[in-house]
PyMOL commands that place a pseudoatom at each C-alpha (Angstrom):
pseudoatom trace, name=CA, resn=MET, resi=1, chain=A, elem=C, hetatm=0, pos=[29.689, 28.672, 36.702]
pseudoatom trace, name=CA, resn=LYS, resi=2, chain=A, elem=C, hetatm=0, pos=[30.653, 30.858, 40.264]
pseudoatom trace, name=CA, resn=LEU, resi=3, chain=A, elem=C, hetatm=0, pos=[32.050, 27.654, 42.298]
pseudoatom trace, name=CA, resn=SER, resi=4, chain=A, elem=C, hetatm=0, pos=[29.864, 29.209, 45.142]
pseudoatom trace, name=CA, resn=ARG, resi=5, chain=A, elem=C, hetatm=0, pos=[26.788, 27.967, 42.712]
pseudoatom trace, name=CA, resn=ARG, resi=6, chain=A, elem=C, hetatm=0, pos=[28.634, 24.707, 42.207]
pseudoatom trace, name=CA, resn=LEU, resi=7, chain=A, elem=C, hetatm=0, pos=[29.279, 23.980, 45.858]
pseudoatom trace, name=CA, resn=PHE, resi=8, chain=A, elem=C, hetatm=0, pos=[25.654, 24.493, 46.887]
pseudoatom trace, name=CA, resn=ALA, resi=9, chain=A, elem=C, hetatm=0, pos=[24.517, 22.249, 44.403]
pseudoatom trace, name=CA, resn=GLU, resi=10, chain=A, elem=C, hetatm=0, pos=[26.987, 19.643, 45.704]
pseudoatom trace, name=CA, resn=PHE, resi=11, chain=A, elem=C, hetatm=0, pos=[25.604, 20.298, 49.044]
pseudoatom trace, name=CA, resn=LEU, resi=12, chain=A, elem=C, hetatm=0, pos=[21.601, 20.007, 48.403]
pseudoatom trace, name=CA, resn=GLY, resi=13, chain=A, elem=C, hetatm=0, pos=[22.424, 17.177, 45.803]
pseudoatom trace, name=CA, resn=THR, resi=14, chain=A, elem=C, hetatm=0, pos=[24.266, 14.842, 48.406]
pseudoatom trace, name=CA, resn=ALA, resi=15, chain=A, elem=C, hetatm=0, pos=[21.197, 16.273, 50.573]
pseudoatom trace, name=CA, resn=GLY, resi=16, chain=A, elem=C, hetatm=0, pos=[18.905, 14.979, 48.456]
pseudoatom trace, name=CA, resn=LEU, resi=17, chain=A, elem=C, hetatm=0, pos=[20.462, 11.646, 47.874]
pseudoatom trace, name=CA, resn=LEU, resi=18, chain=A, elem=C, hetatm=0, pos=[20.883, 10.750, 51.530]
pseudoatom trace, name=CA, resn=ILE, resi=19, chain=A, elem=C, hetatm=0, pos=[17.464, 12.182, 52.300]
pseudoatom trace, name=CA, resn=VAL, resi=20, chain=A, elem=C, hetatm=0, pos=[16.161, 9.316, 49.713]
pseudoatom trace, name=CA, resn=VAL, resi=21, chain=A, elem=C, hetatm=0, pos=[18.395, 6.717, 50.677]
pseudoatom trace, name=CA, resn=VAL, resi=22, chain=A, elem=C, hetatm=0, pos=[17.724, 7.236, 54.491]
pseudoatom trace, name=CA, resn=GLY, resi=23, chain=A, elem=C, hetatm=0, pos=[14.077, 7.862, 54.068]
pseudoatom trace, name=CA, resn=SER, resi=24, chain=A, elem=C, hetatm=0, pos=[12.588, 5.360, 51.996]
pseudoatom trace, name=CA, resn=GLY, resi=25, chain=A, elem=C, hetatm=0, pos=[15.273, 3.042, 54.166]
pseudoatom trace, name=CA, resn=ILE, resi=26, chain=A, elem=C, hetatm=0, pos=[13.002, 4.380, 56.978]
pseudoatom trace, name=CA, resn=MET, resi=27, chain=A, elem=C, hetatm=0, pos=[9.590, 3.674, 55.202]
pseudoatom trace, name=CA, resn=GLY, resi=28, chain=A, elem=C, hetatm=0, pos=[10.677, 0.381, 53.035]
pseudoatom trace, name=CA, resn=GLU, resi=29, chain=A, elem=C, hetatm=0, pos=[11.445, -1.184, 56.282]
pseudoatom trace, name=CA, resn=THR, resi=30, chain=A, elem=C, hetatm=0, pos=[8.208, 0.061, 58.016]
pseudoatom trace, name=CA, resn=LEU, resi=31, chain=A, elem=C, hetatm=0, pos=[5.498, -0.612, 55.561]
pseudoatom trace, name=CA, resn=ALA, resi=32, chain=A, elem=C, hetatm=0, pos=[7.564, -4.203, 55.046]
pseudoatom trace, name=CA, resn=HIS, resi=33, chain=A, elem=C, hetatm=0, pos=[6.604, -5.871, 58.571]
pseudoatom trace, name=CA, resn=GLY, resi=34, chain=A, elem=C, hetatm=0, pos=[10.307, -7.476, 58.250]
pseudoatom trace, name=CA, resn=ASN, resi=35, chain=A, elem=C, hetatm=0, pos=[10.184, -8.531, 55.089]
pseudoatom trace, name=CA, resn=LEU, resi=36, chain=A, elem=C, hetatm=0, pos=[14.078, -7.490, 53.914]
pseudoatom trace, name=CA, resn=ALA, resi=37, chain=A, elem=C, hetatm=0, pos=[13.551, -8.022, 50.440]
pseudoatom trace, name=CA, resn=ILE, resi=38, chain=A, elem=C, hetatm=0, pos=[10.322, -5.384, 49.956]
pseudoatom trace, name=CA, resn=ALA, resi=39, chain=A, elem=C, hetatm=0, pos=[12.526, -3.277, 52.414]
pseudoatom trace, name=CA, resn=LEU, resi=40, chain=A, elem=C, hetatm=0, pos=[15.402, -3.160, 50.315]
pseudoatom trace, name=CA, resn=LEU, resi=41, chain=A, elem=C, hetatm=0, pos=[13.471, -3.122, 47.021]
pseudoatom trace, name=CA, resn=ALA, resi=42, chain=A, elem=C, hetatm=0, pos=[11.700, -0.237, 48.255]
pseudoatom trace, name=CA, resn=ASN, resi=43, chain=A, elem=C, hetatm=0, pos=[15.225, 1.335, 48.853]
pseudoatom trace, name=CA, resn=SER, resi=44, chain=A, elem=C, hetatm=0, pos=[17.193, 0.582, 45.894]
pseudoatom trace, name=CA, resn=LEU, resi=45, chain=A, elem=C, hetatm=0, pos=[14.240, 1.737, 43.691]
pseudoatom trace, name=CA, resn=ALA, resi=46, chain=A, elem=C, hetatm=0, pos=[13.576, 4.750, 45.387]
pseudoatom trace, name=CA, resn=THR, resi=47, chain=A, elem=C, hetatm=0, pos=[17.579, 5.711, 45.312]
pseudoatom trace, name=CA, resn=GLY, resi=48, chain=A, elem=C, hetatm=0, pos=[17.904, 4.782, 41.564]
pseudoatom trace, name=CA, resn=ALA, resi=49, chain=A, elem=C, hetatm=0, pos=[15.050, 6.749, 40.496]
pseudoatom trace, name=CA, resn=GLY, resi=50, chain=A, elem=C, hetatm=0, pos=[16.499, 9.756, 43.204]
pseudoatom trace, name=CA, resn=LEU, resi=51, chain=A, elem=C, hetatm=0, pos=[19.466, 9.723, 41.822]
pseudoatom trace, name=CA, resn=TYR, resi=52, chain=A, elem=C, hetatm=0, pos=[18.595, 10.427, 37.878]
pseudoatom trace, name=CA, resn=ALA, resi=53, chain=A, elem=C, hetatm=0, pos=[16.488, 13.087, 38.773]
pseudoatom trace, name=CA, resn=LEU, resi=54, chain=A, elem=C, hetatm=0, pos=[19.264, 14.912, 40.631]
pseudoatom trace, name=CA, resn=ILE, resi=55, chain=A, elem=C, hetatm=0, pos=[21.443, 14.060, 38.610]
pseudoatom trace, name=CA, resn=GLN, resi=56, chain=A, elem=C, hetatm=0, pos=[19.403, 15.766, 35.895]
pseudoatom trace, name=CA, resn=THR, resi=57, chain=A, elem=C, hetatm=0, pos=[18.867, 18.560, 38.070]
pseudoatom trace, name=CA, resn=PHE, resi=58, chain=A, elem=C, hetatm=0, pos=[22.082, 19.909, 39.189]
pseudoatom trace, name=CA, resn=GLY, resi=59, chain=A, elem=C, hetatm=0, pos=[24.545, 17.660, 36.312]
pseudoatom trace, name=CA, resn=HIS, resi=60, chain=A, elem=C, hetatm=0, pos=[24.650, 20.899, 34.585]
pseudoatom trace, name=CA, resn=ILE, resi=61, chain=A, elem=C, hetatm=0, pos=[25.424, 23.136, 37.035]
pseudoatom trace, name=CA, resn=SER, resi=62, chain=A, elem=C, hetatm=0, pos=[27.863, 21.287, 38.769]
pseudoatom trace, name=CA, resn=GLY, resi=63, chain=A, elem=C, hetatm=0, pos=[28.526, 18.052, 37.490]
pseudoatom trace, name=CA, resn=ALA, resi=64, chain=A, elem=C, hetatm=0, pos=[26.640, 15.868, 39.743]
pseudoatom trace, name=CA, resn=HIS, resi=65, chain=A, elem=C, hetatm=0, pos=[29.418, 14.315, 41.847]
pseudoatom trace, name=CA, resn=PHE, resi=66, chain=A, elem=C, hetatm=0, pos=[27.355, 14.300, 45.150]
pseudoatom trace, name=CA, resn=ASN, resi=67, chain=A, elem=C, hetatm=0, pos=[30.425, 11.728, 46.224]
pseudoatom trace, name=CA, resn=PRO, resi=68, chain=A, elem=C, hetatm=0, pos=[34.381, 11.886, 47.047]
pseudoatom trace, name=CA, resn=ALA, resi=69, chain=A, elem=C, hetatm=0, pos=[35.397, 9.421, 45.122]
pseudoatom trace, name=CA, resn=VAL, resi=70, chain=A, elem=C, hetatm=0, pos=[33.924, 10.616, 41.841]
pseudoatom trace, name=CA, resn=SER, resi=71, chain=A, elem=C, hetatm=0, pos=[35.371, 14.180, 42.622]
pseudoatom trace, name=CA, resn=LEU, resi=72, chain=A, elem=C, hetatm=0, pos=[38.825, 12.628, 42.908]
pseudoatom trace, name=CA, resn=VAL, resi=73, chain=A, elem=C, hetatm=0, pos=[38.703, 10.750, 39.736]
pseudoatom trace, name=CA, resn=GLU, resi=74, chain=A, elem=C, hetatm=0, pos=[37.816, 13.869, 38.459]
pseudoatom trace, name=CA, resn=TRP, resi=75, chain=A, elem=C, hetatm=0, pos=[40.719, 15.764, 39.559]
pseudoatom trace, name=CA, resn=LEU, resi=76, chain=A, elem=C, hetatm=0, pos=[42.502, 12.945, 38.665]
pseudoatom trace, name=CA, resn=ARG, resi=77, chain=A, elem=C, hetatm=0, pos=[41.488, 13.082, 35.035]
pseudoatom trace, name=CA, resn=LYS, resi=78, chain=A, elem=C, hetatm=0, pos=[41.918, 16.960, 35.344]
pseudoatom trace, name=CA, resn=LYS, resi=79, chain=A, elem=C, hetatm=0, pos=[38.301, 18.009, 34.734]
pseudoatom trace, name=CA, resn=ILE, resi=80, chain=A, elem=C, hetatm=0, pos=[38.762, 20.051, 38.170]
pseudoatom trace, name=CA, resn=PHE, resi=81, chain=A, elem=C, hetatm=0, pos=[41.568, 21.656, 40.167]
pseudoatom trace, name=CA, resn=ALA, resi=82, chain=A, elem=C, hetatm=0, pos=[42.711, 20.260, 43.576]
pseudoatom trace, name=CA, resn=LYS, resi=83, chain=A, elem=C, hetatm=0, pos=[41.358, 23.056, 45.373]
pseudoatom trace, name=CA, resn=GLU, resi=84, chain=A, elem=C, hetatm=0, pos=[37.915, 22.332, 43.490]
pseudoatom trace, name=CA, resn=MET, resi=85, chain=A, elem=C, hetatm=0, pos=[38.253, 18.715, 44.773]
pseudoatom trace, name=CA, resn=CYS, resi=86, chain=A, elem=C, hetatm=0, pos=[38.823, 19.583, 48.489]
pseudoatom trace, name=CA, resn=VAL, resi=87, chain=A, elem=C, hetatm=0, pos=[35.910, 21.959, 48.565]
pseudoatom trace, name=CA, resn=TYR, resi=88, chain=A, elem=C, hetatm=0, pos=[33.570, 19.532, 46.319]
pseudoatom trace, name=CA, resn=MET, resi=89, chain=A, elem=C, hetatm=0, pos=[34.449, 16.943, 48.844]
pseudoatom trace, name=CA, resn=ILE, resi=90, chain=A, elem=C, hetatm=0, pos=[33.183, 19.215, 51.816]
pseudoatom trace, name=CA, resn=ALA, resi=91, chain=A, elem=C, hetatm=0, pos=[29.849, 20.464, 50.504]
pseudoatom trace, name=CA, resn=GLN, resi=92, chain=A, elem=C, hetatm=0, pos=[29.381, 16.728, 49.845]
pseudoatom trace, name=CA, resn=VAL, resi=93, chain=A, elem=C, hetatm=0, pos=[29.383, 15.779, 53.678]
pseudoatom trace, name=CA, resn=THR, resi=94, chain=A, elem=C, hetatm=0, pos=[28.167, 17.981, 54.880]
pseudoatom trace, name=CA, resn=GLY, resi=95, chain=A, elem=C, hetatm=0, pos=[25.017, 18.053, 52.773]
pseudoatom trace, name=CA, resn=ALA, resi=96, chain=A, elem=C, hetatm=0, pos=[24.742, 13.995, 53.647]
pseudoatom trace, name=CA, resn=ILE, resi=97, chain=A, elem=C, hetatm=0, pos=[25.308, 14.579, 56.892]
pseudoatom trace, name=CA, resn=ALA, resi=98, chain=A, elem=C, hetatm=0, pos=[22.570, 17.379, 56.283]
pseudoatom trace, name=CA, resn=GLY, resi=99, chain=A, elem=C, hetatm=0, pos=[19.934, 15.462, 54.682]
pseudoatom trace, name=CA, resn=VAL, resi=100, chain=A, elem=C, hetatm=0, pos=[20.577, 12.556, 57.224]
pseudoatom trace, name=CA, resn=LEU, resi=101, chain=A, elem=C, hetatm=0, pos=[19.612, 15.134, 60.004]
pseudoatom trace, name=CA, resn=LEU, resi=102, chain=A, elem=C, hetatm=0, pos=[16.352, 16.648, 57.866]
pseudoatom trace, name=CA, resn=THR, resi=103, chain=A, elem=C, hetatm=0, pos=[15.161, 12.856, 56.900]
pseudoatom trace, name=CA, resn=HIS, resi=104, chain=A, elem=C, hetatm=0, pos=[15.612, 12.236, 61.192]
pseudoatom trace, name=CA, resn=ALA, resi=105, chain=A, elem=C, hetatm=0, pos=[13.429, 15.186, 61.498]
pseudoatom trace, name=CA, resn=MET, resi=106, chain=A, elem=C, hetatm=0, pos=[10.614, 14.035, 58.913]
pseudoatom trace, name=CA, resn=PHE, resi=107, chain=A, elem=C, hetatm=0, pos=[10.365, 10.860, 60.356]
pseudoatom trace, name=CA, resn=GLY, resi=108, chain=A, elem=C, hetatm=0, pos=[9.968, 11.575, 63.578]
pseudoatom trace, name=CA, resn=HIS, resi=109, chain=A, elem=C, hetatm=0, pos=[13.016, 9.857, 64.498]
pseudoatom trace, name=CA, resn=LYS, resi=110, chain=A, elem=C, hetatm=0, pos=[15.999, 10.915, 67.610]
pseudoatom trace, name=CA, resn=ILE, resi=111, chain=A, elem=C, hetatm=0, pos=[17.723, 13.745, 65.869]
pseudoatom trace, name=CA, resn=LEU, resi=112, chain=A, elem=C, hetatm=0, pos=[21.408, 12.855, 66.022]
pseudoatom trace, name=CA, resn=GLN, resi=113, chain=A, elem=C, hetatm=0, pos=[21.934, 9.014, 66.608]
pseudoatom trace, name=CA, resn=LEU, resi=114, chain=A, elem=C, hetatm=0, pos=[24.849, 6.524, 65.559]
pseudoatom trace, name=CA, resn=SER, resi=115, chain=A, elem=C, hetatm=0, pos=[24.187, 3.354, 63.795]
pseudoatom trace, name=CA, resn=SER, resi=116, chain=A, elem=C, hetatm=0, pos=[24.431, -0.070, 65.427]
pseudoatom trace, name=CA, resn=ARG, resi=117, chain=A, elem=C, hetatm=0, pos=[24.299, -2.253, 62.269]
pseudoatom trace, name=CA, resn=ASP, resi=118, chain=A, elem=C, hetatm=0, pos=[28.111, -3.745, 61.926]
pseudoatom trace, name=CA, resn=ARG, resi=119, chain=A, elem=C, hetatm=0, pos=[28.739, -4.321, 58.315]
pseudoatom trace, name=CA, resn=GLY, resi=120, chain=A, elem=C, hetatm=0, pos=[32.661, -4.853, 59.082]
pseudoatom trace, name=CA, resn=ASP, resi=121, chain=A, elem=C, hetatm=0, pos=[33.462, -8.075, 57.452]
pseudoatom trace, name=CA, resn=PHE, resi=122, chain=A, elem=C, hetatm=0, pos=[35.807, -8.205, 54.780]
pseudoatom trace, name=CA, resn=ARG, resi=123, chain=A, elem=C, hetatm=0, pos=[33.064, -9.160, 51.867]
pseudoatom trace, name=CA, resn=PHE, resi=124, chain=A, elem=C, hetatm=0, pos=[31.774, -6.125, 52.569]
pseudoatom trace, name=CA, resn=LEU, resi=125, chain=A, elem=C, hetatm=0, pos=[34.508, -3.733, 52.030]
pseudoatom trace, name=CA, resn=LEU, resi=126, chain=A, elem=C, hetatm=0, pos=[35.406, -6.314, 49.079]
pseudoatom trace, name=CA, resn=SER, resi=127, chain=A, elem=C, hetatm=0, pos=[31.618, -5.376, 47.907]
pseudoatom trace, name=CA, resn=GLU, resi=128, chain=A, elem=C, hetatm=0, pos=[32.590, -1.563, 47.804]
pseudoatom trace, name=CA, resn=ALA, resi=129, chain=A, elem=C, hetatm=0, pos=[35.620, -1.785, 46.288]
pseudoatom trace, name=CA, resn=VAL, resi=130, chain=A, elem=C, hetatm=0, pos=[33.944, -3.650, 43.314]
pseudoatom trace, name=CA, resn=ALA, resi=131, chain=A, elem=C, hetatm=0, pos=[30.566, -1.438, 43.798]
pseudoatom trace, name=CA, resn=THR, resi=132, chain=A, elem=C, hetatm=0, pos=[32.975, 1.997, 43.817]
pseudoatom trace, name=CA, resn=PHE, resi=133, chain=A, elem=C, hetatm=0, pos=[34.469, 0.714, 40.828]
pseudoatom trace, name=CA, resn=GLY, resi=134, chain=A, elem=C, hetatm=0, pos=[31.788, -0.029, 38.986]
pseudoatom trace, name=CA, resn=LEU, resi=135, chain=A, elem=C, hetatm=0, pos=[30.311, 2.770, 39.658]
pseudoatom trace, name=CA, resn=ILE, resi=136, chain=A, elem=C, hetatm=0, pos=[33.459, 5.375, 38.486]
pseudoatom trace, name=CA, resn=THR, resi=137, chain=A, elem=C, hetatm=0, pos=[33.798, 2.824, 35.476]
pseudoatom trace, name=CA, resn=VAL, resi=138, chain=A, elem=C, hetatm=0, pos=[29.544, 3.712, 34.148]
pseudoatom trace, name=CA, resn=ILE, resi=139, chain=A, elem=C, hetatm=0, pos=[30.759, 7.644, 35.049]
pseudoatom trace, name=CA, resn=THR, resi=140, chain=A, elem=C, hetatm=0, pos=[34.072, 8.011, 33.167]
pseudoatom trace, name=CA, resn=LEU, resi=141, chain=A, elem=C, hetatm=0, pos=[32.627, 5.731, 29.986]
pseudoatom trace, name=CA, resn=SER, resi=142, chain=A, elem=C, hetatm=0, pos=[28.663, 5.716, 29.813]
pseudoatom trace, name=CA, resn=GLY, resi=143, chain=A, elem=C, hetatm=0, pos=[29.234, 9.275, 28.528]
pseudoatom trace, name=CA, resn=LYS, resi=144, chain=A, elem=C, hetatm=0, pos=[31.588, 8.480, 25.263]
pseudoatom trace, name=CA, resn=LYS, resi=145, chain=A, elem=C, hetatm=0, pos=[28.877, 7.386, 22.738]
pseudoatom trace, name=CA, resn=ASN, resi=146, chain=A, elem=C, hetatm=0, pos=[25.750, 9.725, 24.625]
pseudoatom trace, name=CA, resn=VAL, resi=147, chain=A, elem=C, hetatm=0, pos=[26.226, 11.844, 27.074]
pseudoatom trace, name=CA, resn=GLU, resi=148, chain=A, elem=C, hetatm=0, pos=[22.514, 12.051, 27.656]
pseudoatom trace, name=CA, resn=THR, resi=149, chain=A, elem=C, hetatm=0, pos=[22.384, 8.555, 28.533]
pseudoatom trace, name=CA, resn=ALA, resi=150, chain=A, elem=C, hetatm=0, pos=[24.790, 8.853, 31.535]
pseudoatom trace, name=CA, resn=PRO, resi=151, chain=A, elem=C, hetatm=0, pos=[22.595, 9.472, 34.096]
pseudoatom trace, name=CA, resn=LEU, resi=152, chain=A, elem=C, hetatm=0, pos=[19.787, 6.979, 33.729]
pseudoatom trace, name=CA, resn=ALA, resi=153, chain=A, elem=C, hetatm=0, pos=[23.196, 4.419, 33.237]
pseudoatom trace, name=CA, resn=VAL, resi=154, chain=A, elem=C, hetatm=0, pos=[24.530, 5.448, 36.717]
pseudoatom trace, name=CA, resn=ALA, resi=155, chain=A, elem=C, hetatm=0, pos=[20.835, 5.777, 38.132]
pseudoatom trace, name=CA, resn=MET, resi=156, chain=A, elem=C, hetatm=0, pos=[20.383, 1.952, 36.723]
pseudoatom trace, name=CA, resn=PHE, resi=157, chain=A, elem=C, hetatm=0, pos=[24.048, 0.850, 38.066]
pseudoatom trace, name=CA, resn=ILE, resi=158, chain=A, elem=C, hetatm=0, pos=[23.103, 2.046, 41.535]
pseudoatom trace, name=CA, resn=THR, resi=159, chain=A, elem=C, hetatm=0, pos=[19.679, 0.350, 41.499]
pseudoatom trace, name=CA, resn=SER, resi=160, chain=A, elem=C, hetatm=0, pos=[21.337, -2.623, 40.298]
pseudoatom trace, name=CA, resn=ALA, resi=161, chain=A, elem=C, hetatm=0, pos=[24.398, -2.731, 42.545]
pseudoatom trace, name=CA, resn=TYR, resi=162, chain=A, elem=C, hetatm=0, pos=[22.007, -2.826, 45.806]
pseudoatom trace, name=CA, resn=TRP, resi=163, chain=A, elem=C, hetatm=0, pos=[21.393, -6.426, 44.872]
pseudoatom trace, name=CA, resn=CYS, resi=164, chain=A, elem=C, hetatm=0, pos=[24.565, -7.733, 43.551]
pseudoatom trace, name=CA, resn=THR, resi=165, chain=A, elem=C, hetatm=0, pos=[27.019, -6.776, 46.788]
pseudoatom trace, name=CA, resn=SER, resi=166, chain=A, elem=C, hetatm=0, pos=[26.683, -7.511, 50.001]
pseudoatom trace, name=CA, resn=SER, resi=167, chain=A, elem=C, hetatm=0, pos=[26.952, -4.306, 51.309]
pseudoatom trace, name=CA, resn=THR, resi=168, chain=A, elem=C, hetatm=0, pos=[24.122, -2.728, 49.238]
pseudoatom trace, name=CA, resn=SER, resi=169, chain=A, elem=C, hetatm=0, pos=[26.658, -0.737, 47.296]
pseudoatom trace, name=CA, resn=PHE, resi=170, chain=A, elem=C, hetatm=0, pos=[27.461, 2.602, 48.898]
pseudoatom trace, name=CA, resn=ALA, resi=171, chain=A, elem=C, hetatm=0, pos=[30.058, 3.734, 47.207]
pseudoatom trace, name=CA, resn=ASN, resi=172, chain=A, elem=C, hetatm=0, pos=[30.449, 6.833, 48.496]
pseudoatom trace, name=CA, resn=PRO, resi=173, chain=A, elem=C, hetatm=0, pos=[32.652, 8.265, 51.242]
pseudoatom trace, name=CA, resn=ALA, resi=174, chain=A, elem=C, hetatm=0, pos=[30.074, 11.513, 51.860]
pseudoatom trace, name=CA, resn=VAL, resi=175, chain=A, elem=C, hetatm=0, pos=[26.927, 8.923, 51.909]
pseudoatom trace, name=CA, resn=THR, resi=176, chain=A, elem=C, hetatm=0, pos=[28.921, 6.458, 54.210]
pseudoatom trace, name=CA, resn=ILE, resi=177, chain=A, elem=C, hetatm=0, pos=[29.706, 9.020, 56.704]
pseudoatom trace, name=CA, resn=ALA, resi=178, chain=A, elem=C, hetatm=0, pos=[26.441, 10.154, 56.885]
pseudoatom trace, name=CA, resn=ARG, resi=179, chain=A, elem=C, hetatm=0, pos=[24.859, 7.003, 57.223]
pseudoatom trace, name=CA, resn=SER, resi=180, chain=A, elem=C, hetatm=0, pos=[26.728, 5.752, 59.920]
pseudoatom trace, name=CA, resn=LEU, resi=181, chain=A, elem=C, hetatm=0, pos=[24.762, 8.669, 61.885]
pseudoatom trace, name=CA, resn=THR, resi=182, chain=A, elem=C, hetatm=0, pos=[21.523, 6.732, 61.229]
pseudoatom trace, name=CA, resn=ASP, resi=183, chain=A, elem=C, hetatm=0, pos=[20.558, 3.908, 63.436]
pseudoatom trace, name=CA, resn=THR, resi=184, chain=A, elem=C, hetatm=0, pos=[17.554, 2.810, 60.442]
pseudoatom trace, name=CA, resn=PHE, resi=185, chain=A, elem=C, hetatm=0, pos=[17.800, 0.385, 57.752]
pseudoatom trace, name=CA, resn=SER, resi=186, chain=A, elem=C, hetatm=0, pos=[20.556, 1.985, 55.823]
pseudoatom trace, name=CA, resn=GLY, resi=187, chain=A, elem=C, hetatm=0, pos=[22.852, 2.472, 58.874]
pseudoatom trace, name=CA, resn=ILE, resi=188, chain=A, elem=C, hetatm=0, pos=[26.436, 1.623, 58.587]
pseudoatom trace, name=CA, resn=LEU, resi=189, chain=A, elem=C, hetatm=0, pos=[28.355, 0.796, 62.871]
pseudoatom trace, name=CA, resn=TRP, resi=190, chain=A, elem=C, hetatm=0, pos=[30.937, 4.359, 62.462]
pseudoatom trace, name=CA, resn=THR, resi=191, chain=A, elem=C, hetatm=0, pos=[33.557, 1.418, 63.203]
pseudoatom trace, name=CA, resn=GLY, resi=192, chain=A, elem=C, hetatm=0, pos=[32.998, -0.523, 60.111]
pseudoatom trace, name=CA, resn=ALA, resi=193, chain=A, elem=C, hetatm=0, pos=[32.918, 3.016, 57.776]
pseudoatom trace, name=CA, resn=SER, resi=194, chain=A, elem=C, hetatm=0, pos=[36.395, 3.914, 57.403]
pseudoatom trace, name=CA, resn=GLY, resi=195, chain=A, elem=C, hetatm=0, pos=[36.862, 0.216, 56.059]
pseudoatom trace, name=CA, resn=PHE, resi=196, chain=A, elem=C, hetatm=0, pos=[34.308, 1.438, 54.092]
pseudoatom trace, name=CA, resn=ILE, resi=197, chain=A, elem=C, hetatm=0, pos=[35.439, 4.496, 52.891]
pseudoatom trace, name=CA, resn=ALA, resi=198, chain=A, elem=C, hetatm=0, pos=[39.314, 3.085, 52.501]
pseudoatom trace, name=CA, resn=ALA, resi=199, chain=A, elem=C, hetatm=0, pos=[37.849, 0.373, 49.924]
pseudoatom trace, name=CA, resn=GLN, resi=200, chain=A, elem=C, hetatm=0, pos=[35.817, 2.885, 48.026]
pseudoatom trace, name=CA, resn=PHE, resi=201, chain=A, elem=C, hetatm=0, pos=[38.495, 4.772, 47.108]
pseudoatom trace, name=CA, resn=ILE, resi=202, chain=A, elem=C, hetatm=0, pos=[40.817, 1.543, 45.947]
pseudoatom trace, name=CA, resn=GLY, resi=203, chain=A, elem=C, hetatm=0, pos=[37.651, 0.962, 44.031]
pseudoatom trace, name=CA, resn=ALA, resi=204, chain=A, elem=C, hetatm=0, pos=[37.940, 4.351, 42.325]
pseudoatom trace, name=CA, resn=ALA, resi=205, chain=A, elem=C, hetatm=0, pos=[41.455, 4.813, 41.518]
pseudoatom trace, name=CA, resn=LEU, resi=206, chain=A, elem=C, hetatm=0, pos=[41.404, 1.393, 39.892]
pseudoatom trace, name=CA, resn=ALA, resi=207, chain=A, elem=C, hetatm=0, pos=[38.204, 2.292, 37.758]
pseudoatom trace, name=CA, resn=TYR, resi=208, chain=A, elem=C, hetatm=0, pos=[40.543, 5.199, 37.171]
pseudoatom trace, name=CA, resn=SER, resi=209, chain=A, elem=C, hetatm=0, pos=[43.598, 3.467, 35.858]
pseudoatom trace, name=CA, resn=ALA, resi=210, chain=A, elem=C, hetatm=0, pos=[41.135, 0.796, 34.230]
pseudoatom trace, name=CA, resn=SER, resi=211, chain=A, elem=C, hetatm=0, pos=[39.101, 3.446, 31.821]
pseudoatom trace, name=CA, resn=LYS, resi=212, chain=A, elem=C, hetatm=0, pos=[42.409, 4.746, 30.745]
pseudoatom trace, name=CA, resn=VAL, resi=213, chain=A, elem=C, hetatm=0, pos=[42.619, 1.943, 28.958]
pseudoatom trace, name=CA, resn=PHE, resi=214, chain=A, elem=C, hetatm=0, pos=[39.787, 2.529, 27.074]
pseudoatom trace, name=CA, resn=SER, resi=215, chain=A, elem=C, hetatm=0, pos=[40.092, 5.903, 26.344]
pseudoatom trace, name=CA, resn=ARG, resi=216, chain=A, elem=C, hetatm=0, pos=[43.134, 6.149, 24.686]
for i in range(1, 216): cmd.bond("trace and resi %d" % i, "trace and resi %d" % (i + 1))
show_as sticks, trace
zoom trace
């Protein structure tokens, strides 16, 4: 598959993921009338379902990374070249931002925003490292026995991680950057985004190291 087609798939897939994440957050918060549990339930279920559909749609084209941490690990595993990893990351970040801006337009919100939702505590950073470790481990190992089950395993992990991590499991540097640009339910204050991203890459690196133990 041509690199340009794979990059377009990564762009569209990551944009679609952010539309699901941010859009379902806006809709959930609006309809929940202050009930945060209902809003989070709507957000997590929509994200899991949307992620499964997107992986099934674009997986055979680009691998459906939609996540710079995933692309980094795929490079470490020698599945892609360094150049491919870099342009994948660019496509993912730009796609994520485009998805957020389009979602704002769909819901009649101000297009350009900065989040005011502070997630800067250490517990959130730890949660992001754990969430990304779990996600990369699932991606790396779940398809070993039956590759067809991997998309469902990834989607189910993200759905559950919304509830078992205090950060609600961003687990994705591109998602983190884009969510700093929305002052809605799913946003993150931009000053805390760099800490999230560092924790995510640390979690991904640890997961890569751990997965090697089970791949020997």
